[in-house]
N, C-alpha and C positions, 0 to 999 in steps of 0.2 A: 271624727270631730264634726260637730254640727256647724251649720253656716253661721249662727249667731256667735259661737265661740271663735270661729275663724275671723269674723268681722271685728270682734272685740280686740283680738290680738293684733290685727292689722291697724286698727284705730289707735291702739296704745303704743305702736311702734316698738314693742319690746322684743320682737322675734323676727328673724329673717324669714319672711313668708315662703320663700322657695324651699326651705327645709320642711315645710308643712305639706308640700305637694309631692305626689308620686308622678314624676316626669317620665317614667319608663314606658308608658303607653300613650304618650302625647302624639297627636297627629295634626296636620295642617289641612283644613278643609279645602277641597278642590286643588290639592297640590300633588296628587298621585301622578307618577311619571309613566309615560308610555313611549317606548322607543319607536321612532319612525326613520326611514331612510329617504333621503332626498338627493337627487343627482343635480349637481351644479356644473356649469361650464367652467373650464380651467380659469378663464379670465376673471370670473366672479370669485372663485376661491382665492386667487392671488390678491384681489382687492380686499376681500374679507380678512385675509391674513395680515395684510399691510395695516388695515384699520385696527384690527385686534392688537397688533404689536404696538401701535402708537398708544393705545389705551391701556396696555399691559394686561390684557385679558385673553382668554382662549377664543378660538373661532366659534365654538359652540356657545359660549357666553354671549358674544356679540349678536349671533343669530337669534338667540332667545330674547335678548333685550329688544332688538329691533322689531321682531315679530310681535312681542307683547305691546310695544308702543303703538304699532300700526293697528293691532286688533282693538286696543283700548280706544283709539281714536275713531274707530268705525262704530263703536257702541254708544256713542254720545248723540 
């Protein structure tokens, strides 16, 4: 389907546009994962686990979020 045809269908609201897309090969830029190992002292793991439990998330999730927040703050 050509872009003009796609745009017209979108503008006319006659079709669910997701049905028109091939999502099987979709990727998110700059989101590839790479595993790293980090050693933390026990007291830090305990505090991380306590905070993660309060928020209802995993230890890995809270570490990722906190690191992302810190790194985004330094790039400004």
